[in-house]
C-alpha positions in Angstrom: 85.7 84.7 91.7 84.0 87.4 93.7 84.9 91.0 93.2 86.8 92.4 96.1 86.7 96.2 96.6 90.1 97.5 97.7 90.2 100.5 100.1 93.7 101.5 98.7 95.7 100.6 95.6 99.5 100.5 95.4 101.0 100.3 91.9 104.6 99.3 92.3 105.3 97.9 88.9 109.0 98.3 88.1 110.0 97.6 91.7 111.8 94.4 92.8 112.2 92.5 96.1 112.5 93.5 98.9 111.1 96.9 98.0 107.8 95.4 96.9 107.1 94.1 100.4 108.6 97.1 102.2 106.4 99.5 100.3 103.3 97.4 100.7 103.9 97.1 104.4 104.4 100.8 104.8 101.0 101.5 103.0 99.3 98.9 105.2 100.6 100.6 108.3 98.6 103.7 107.4 95.4 101.7 107.0 92.7 100.6 109.5 92.2 97.0 110.5 89.9 95.2 108.1 90.7 97.5 105.1 91.9 95.9 101.9 95.0 96.9 100.0 95.4 96.0 96.3 99.1 95.7 95.3 100.0 95.7 91.5 103.4 94.2 90.7 105.2 93.1 87.6 108.1 91.2 89.2 107.3 87.4 89.4 109.3 86.6 92.6 107.3 89.3 94.4 104.1 87.4 93.5 105.4 84.7 95.8 107.4 86.7 98.3 105.0 89.5 99.1 102.1 87.2 100.1 104.4 85.0 102.1 105.9 87.9 104.0 102.4 89.4 104.6 101.2 86.2 106.1 104.3 86.1 108.3 103.4 89.6 109.5 99.9 88.4 110.5 98.0 89.9 107.6 95.3 88.1 105.6 96.2 87.4 102.0 92.8 87.3 100.2 94.1 86.5 96.7 97.1 86.6 94.3 95.8 86.9 90.8 97.8 86.9 87.6 96.3 89.6 85.4 98.7 89.4 82.4 102.1 88.1 81.2 104.0 90.1 83.8 101.2 91.6 86.0 99.8 90.3 89.3 97.5 91.8 91.9 97.8 90.9 95.6 94.8 91.6 97.8 95.6 91.9 101.5 93.3 92.5 104.4 94.9 94.4 107.3 94.6 92.3 110.5 96.6 94.4 113.0 
């Protein structure tokens, strides 16, 4: 697995759907096209829902990685 350098990191552990997606989307809106956002979450449904919603929004989901028992990172490249 190659190391991906994120331009911004959003730690939203403790948040649940739909806030995990909403907060991720708001941060992405402040970023430039091509930049990468790393989102840290600890709510399992968000590990599926956030990437799905990002793809529906036209963003590129680079990876969803399980880092621990209840910890995931989602890497998203801003597309537009």
